[in-house]
C-alpha positions as MATLAB code, in Angstrom:
seq = 'XXXXXXXXXXXXXXXXXXXXXXXXXXXXXXXXXXXXXXXXXXXXXXXXXXXXXXXXXXXXXXXXXXXXXXXXXXXXXXXXXXXXXXXXXXXXXXXXXXXXXXXXXXXXXXXXXXXXXXXXXXXXXXXXXXXXXXXXXXXXXXXXXXXXXXXXXXXXXXXXXXXXXXXXXXXXXXXXXXXXXXXXXXXXXXXXXXXXXXXXXXXXXXXXXXXXXXXXXXXXXXXXXXXXXXXXXXXXXXXXXXXXXXXXXXXXXXXXXXXXXXXXXXXXXXXXXXXXXXXXXXXXXXXXXXXXXXXXXXXXXXXXXXXXXXXXXXXXXXXXXXXXXXXXXXXXXXXXXXXXXXXXXXXXXXXXXXXXXXXXXXXXXXXXXX';
ca = [
      74.967   94.116   78.158;
      78.115   96.076   77.307;
      81.419   96.606   79.098;
      84.597   98.563   78.487;
      87.762   96.730   77.609;
      89.556   98.372   80.540;
      89.375   96.546   83.858;
      92.560   97.737   85.501;
      92.366  100.029   88.499;
      94.149  103.317   87.777;
      96.133  104.987   90.515;
      95.565  108.703   90.335;
      98.645  110.529   91.534;
      99.068  113.674   93.533;
      98.537  117.037   91.932;
     100.913  119.373   90.122;
     100.599  123.111   90.756;
      99.433  125.210   87.802;
      97.782  128.583   87.397;
      94.020  128.896   87.137;
      92.849  128.654   83.542;
      89.564  129.647   81.966;
      87.835  127.369   79.439;
      90.030  126.965   76.377;
      92.789  129.207   77.768;
      96.379  128.007   77.315;
      98.450  129.204   80.227;
     102.169  129.734   79.850;
     104.449  127.216   81.541;
     107.751  128.610   82.760;
     110.973  126.674   83.293;
     110.451  126.461   87.067;
     106.994  124.956   86.644;
     108.341  122.350   84.231;
     111.127  121.440   86.673;
     108.601  121.034   89.511;
     106.459  118.914   87.229;
     109.328  116.522   86.423;
     110.349  116.215   90.080;
     106.765  115.536   91.073;
     106.320  112.763   88.514;
     109.560  111.075   89.572;
     108.518  111.115   93.235;
     104.992  109.901   92.490;
     106.181  106.940   90.432;
     108.479  105.843   93.270;
     105.709  106.205   95.836;
     103.091  104.301   93.867;
     105.459  101.511   92.848;
     106.186  101.048   96.557;
     102.454  100.851   97.285;
     101.524   98.202   94.701;
     102.423   95.157   96.837;
     100.970   96.765   99.956;
      97.583   97.123   98.236;
      97.538   93.370   97.608;
      98.843   92.455  101.065;
      96.353   94.550  103.034;
      93.376   93.493  100.905;
      92.651   96.987   99.595;
      92.369   95.785   95.986;
      90.152   92.843   96.925;
      87.772   95.019   98.922;
      87.630   97.515   96.054;
      86.662   94.747   93.622;
      83.982   93.402   95.992;
      82.556   96.888   96.465;
      82.329   97.510   92.721;
      80.682   94.123   92.154;
      78.117   95.041   94.822;
      77.472   98.429   93.199;
      77.168   96.767   89.804;
      74.713   94.132   91.062;
      72.604   96.743   92.870;
      72.178   98.963   89.839;
      71.680   96.044   87.444;
      68.739   94.987   89.629;
      67.313   98.499   89.335;
      67.666   98.341   85.552;
      66.065   94.877   85.451;
      62.912   96.220   87.109;
      61.367   97.090   83.731;
      58.323   95.725   81.965;
      58.530   92.790   79.561;
      58.051   94.881   76.426;
      61.163   96.930   77.281;
      63.223   93.793   77.759;
      61.964   92.230   74.523;
      62.725   95.419   72.590;
      66.286   95.670   73.942;
      69.214   94.341   71.926;
      71.500   92.156   74.077;
      74.415   92.328   71.662;
      77.794   92.288   73.455;
      80.224   94.538   71.578;
      83.376   93.244   73.294;
      84.050   89.790   71.845;
      86.304   88.878   74.797;
      83.329   88.959   77.168;
      81.016   85.950   77.167;
      78.165   84.624   79.288;
      80.760   82.629   81.247;
      82.966   85.612   82.128;
      83.167   85.826   85.923;
      82.636   88.971   87.957;
      86.160   88.480   89.353;
      87.567   88.715   85.839;
      85.470   91.735   84.963;
      86.619   93.670   88.013;
      90.170   92.360   88.311;
      93.010   94.791   88.886;
      95.738   92.923   87.049;
      97.698   96.043   86.192;
      98.333   99.486   87.561;
      98.544  102.804   85.758;
      99.747  106.064   87.224;
      97.950  109.359   86.725;
      99.412  112.750   87.557;
      96.511  115.214   87.305;
      97.392  118.872   86.986;
      96.244  120.960   89.901;
      93.728  123.505   88.731;
      90.154  124.007   89.832;
      89.146  125.937   86.717;
      86.916  129.029   86.821;
      83.753  127.270   88.049;
      84.676  126.021   91.523;
      82.062  126.972   94.155;
      83.138  126.976   97.797;
      80.744  125.734  100.479;
      78.747  123.055   98.661;
      76.481  120.551  100.433;
      77.590  117.254  101.966;
      75.545  114.716   99.975;
      75.944  111.850   97.510;
      72.867  112.351   95.295;
      73.825  115.130   92.878;
      71.495  114.772   89.885;
      68.491  116.742   91.167;
      66.201  117.332   88.140;
      68.968  117.298   85.537;
      68.635  115.001   82.527;
      71.388  112.896   81.020;
      73.263  109.612   81.351;
      73.348  108.485   85.022;
      76.801  107.806   86.471;
      77.705  106.031   89.700;
      81.055  107.647   90.515;
      83.199  105.435   92.779;
      86.523  106.879   93.950;
      89.093  105.497   96.380;
      91.683  107.795   97.976;
      94.947  106.289   99.243;
      97.864  107.928  101.031;
     100.883  107.658   98.730;
     103.197  107.703  101.764;
     101.492  104.920  103.779;
      99.659  103.028  100.992;
      96.512  102.977  103.155;
      93.030  104.213  102.377;
      92.360  107.733  103.713;
      89.366  107.714  106.055;
      87.248  110.861  106.568;
      88.646  112.645  103.547;
      85.898  114.885  102.152;
      85.767  114.572   98.367;
      84.315  117.631   96.625;
      83.227  116.875   93.037;
      81.521  118.864   90.315;
      80.914  118.849   86.573;
      78.768  120.656   84.019;
      75.352  119.388   82.939;
      74.456  117.746   79.625;
      74.452  121.067   77.770;
      77.713  122.357   79.262;
      76.426  124.549   82.103;
      77.774  124.552   85.679;
      75.453  125.264   88.592;
      76.202  128.033   91.096;
      77.930  130.282   88.562;
      76.814  133.256   86.468;
      79.725  133.990   84.172;
      80.675  134.509   80.554;
      81.220  131.099   78.987;
      78.774  129.346   81.330;
      75.475  129.155   79.483;
      72.951  131.989   79.538;
      74.419  134.876   81.556;
      70.940  136.439   81.709;
      69.795  133.520   83.889;
      70.853  134.983   87.228;
      68.945  132.273   89.119;
      71.735  129.822   88.247;
      73.867  131.326   91.019;
      71.582  129.580   93.539;
      71.593  126.217   91.714;
      73.466  123.234   93.179;
      73.015  120.447   90.614;
      75.938  118.081   89.985;
      77.939  119.418   92.939;
      78.493  117.768   96.291;
      80.852  116.640   99.028;
      81.058  113.230  100.674;
      83.291  111.622  103.328;
      85.343  108.523  102.588;
      84.917  105.310  104.574;
      87.630  103.291  106.332;
      88.977  102.106  102.967;
      89.124  105.639  101.609;
      86.092  105.107   99.384;
      83.393  107.559   98.374;
      80.505  107.187   95.896;
      78.302  109.745   94.157;
      75.196  109.528   91.976;
      75.824  112.082   89.252;
      75.526  112.499   85.473;
      77.890  112.113   82.545;
      79.194  115.633   81.847;
      78.424  117.569   78.691;
      80.930  119.950   77.118;
      81.626  123.638   76.648;
      83.973  125.684   74.479;
      87.638  124.735   74.613;
      87.412  121.758   77.008;
      86.832  118.063   76.627;
      84.368  116.167   78.845;
      85.692  116.031   82.426;
      84.995  115.923   86.175;
      86.671  118.021   88.881;
      87.773  116.725   92.296;
      89.069  118.575   95.362;
      90.062  116.574   98.463;
      89.596  118.181  101.909;
      91.249  116.910  105.097;
      90.496  117.594  108.788;
      87.287  119.534  108.172;
      84.340  120.203  110.479;
      80.826  119.421  109.253;
      78.369  122.173  110.147;
      74.707  121.729  111.066;
      73.673  123.235  107.712;
      75.287  120.337  105.830;
      78.440  122.117  104.664;
      82.070  121.892  105.781;
      84.480  124.388  107.311;
      88.202  124.533  108.088;
      90.788  121.946  107.225;
      93.167  121.832  104.283;
      93.054  120.799  100.625;
      95.467  117.977   99.733;
      94.416  117.287   96.151;
      93.022  119.118   93.122;
      92.459  117.143   89.932;
      90.409  116.340   86.839;
      89.235  113.011   85.401;
      88.161  112.050   81.883;
      86.263  109.434   79.843;
      87.148  107.431   76.725;
      86.602  109.434   73.543;
      84.432  106.800   71.874;
      82.123  106.783   74.888;
      81.965  110.595   74.859;
      81.018  110.514   71.170;
      78.275  107.984   71.829;
      76.862  109.964   74.756;
      76.986  113.224   72.784;
      74.733  111.664   70.135;
      71.932  111.270   72.695;
      69.510  113.860   74.033;
      69.926  116.321   75.718;
      73.674  116.280   74.939;
      72.948  116.510   71.209;
      71.156  119.858   71.639;
      74.485  121.523   72.491;
      75.700  123.358   69.352;
      79.121  124.270   70.796;
      81.963  122.520   68.962;
      83.157  119.475   70.900;
      86.799  119.548   71.998;
      88.209  116.018   71.973;
      90.577  114.475   74.501;
      93.352  114.739   71.911;
      92.713  118.481   71.557;
      92.315  119.266   75.257;
      95.123  121.181   76.988;
      94.610  119.636   80.436;
      94.393  116.102   79.046;
      97.643  116.723   77.184;
      99.318  118.146   80.300;
      98.467  114.988   82.215;
      99.586  112.482   79.601;
     102.340  113.841   77.353;
     105.737  112.440   78.316;
     104.341  110.661   81.375;
     103.038  107.253   82.430;
      99.675  108.868   83.136;
      96.255  107.546   82.192;
      93.614  110.026   83.415;
      90.644  108.101   81.991;
      88.047  106.516   84.287;
      87.474  102.760   84.229;
      83.820  102.037   83.549;
      81.140   99.444   82.926;
      77.688   99.768   81.388;
      74.870   99.109   83.887;
      72.508   97.881   81.192;
      71.972   97.570   77.468;
      71.426  101.279   76.903;
      73.189  104.451   77.999;
      69.983  105.500   79.721;
      70.562  102.617   82.158;
      73.707  104.370   83.352;
      77.427  103.806   83.856;
      79.597  102.812   86.806;
      82.915  104.678   86.689;
      85.788  104.235   89.121;
      89.392  105.080   89.864;
      91.852  105.262   92.757;
      93.389  108.597   93.709;
      96.800  108.639   95.403;
      97.188  111.709   97.608;
     100.170  113.238   99.387;
      98.431  114.171  102.638;
     101.315  116.448  103.631;
     100.658  118.740  100.645;
      98.386  121.762  101.059;
      96.677  123.600   98.208;
      94.764  126.867   98.170;
      92.051  126.472   95.492;
      90.882  129.560   93.643;
      87.150  130.324   93.680;
      84.837  133.079   92.418;
      81.533  131.963   93.944;
      80.406  130.752   97.371;
      77.275  128.811   98.325;
      75.744  130.233  101.526;
      72.615  129.682  103.623;
      70.847  132.324  101.535;
      72.075  130.991   98.179;
      74.969  131.688   95.869;
      77.191  134.742   96.208;
      79.838  136.097   93.820;
      82.957  136.232   95.993;
      86.544  135.684   94.914;
      89.202  134.121   97.102;
      91.779  131.428   97.535;
      95.198  131.356   95.962;
      96.299  130.291   92.502;
      95.830  126.568   93.146;
      99.437  126.565   94.327;
     100.914  123.999   96.689;
     102.935  124.219   99.874;
     104.576  121.259  101.562;
     104.323  117.745  100.187;
     106.977  115.122   99.599;
     109.341  115.466   96.683;
     108.034  118.812   95.433;
     108.903  122.455   95.750;
     106.567  124.992   97.233;
     104.490  126.699   94.576;
     104.198  130.464   94.264;
     101.511  132.407   96.018;
      99.878  129.647   98.072;
      98.703  130.509  101.543;
      98.454  126.830  102.417;
      94.930  127.104  103.765;
      91.376  126.512  102.626;
      88.943  128.346  104.909;
      85.277  127.477  104.471;
      82.496  129.780  105.655;
];
């Protein structure tokens, strides 16, 4: 059984407004944007430092650890339900020498330190408005299973945000996003992909601000490292067709994985069938934006759920959100009752309102959902 060496819970900060960028595109940053970025980081550090003791006092950290232990135990039991020949053929080598048979679950899931992440605020070109409220996202896609566990906390109150609707998406093992027919997204001749919904979904947080998804480890495409997208919706209405409408968007961000894990996953099928050159974390523009000159660590904490990647991974982080901020995410496709539709809208991922930040250009401050 294998584990990562990282057991600290990362606090993922509020978002910074940037322009929409296509895969591999390097947008220009003007002086005003850089000033807003610095002010944002300063405010976020103050807010999260203030929250650290509150998390311990109100039991938020302890409940997070218990939840992750429960998730881990559940999926380990699923992995264990294999025949004897599989178990006998599996190497039980532990790569991390600091982990032994006597290591307690409390130690494995302890949150002894805190790191701050300031994700840039761009949806990218493959955001689809109107996706389904659900937690099972894999459908028939192949790849490394991931249990994605995210906790959203209000940076102003240090409490978990209940009934926040987390909207997540990522590409499949060969670098293709569902719901989009566009240059740079797989085979443009496959027009049926506009109706596909794999690896996209929306789920409401519980009273602790927690949401979980069953998804897959992302593949890669030209110009970008491996990553997940997250948009956080507040005050929405859930429709009878299983989608959401109304409300506002308080967070837009991206999350990443350790490079050595990415390399290991990319060596397995079907990831290895992708002939597009892999962009590393060190080469990725967004990763650099989030980490250079900051205290940010945008990489997910994770643990292996078995002896092999095929058994899956449990990845988690905590996202700190300024609930008074309002973003207007850019989109080019919409999922409707009759399938996908090419339809552009939204702003430029700009922000209005929010503590300690200036209003971004061009944002309407709303996020209407049909």
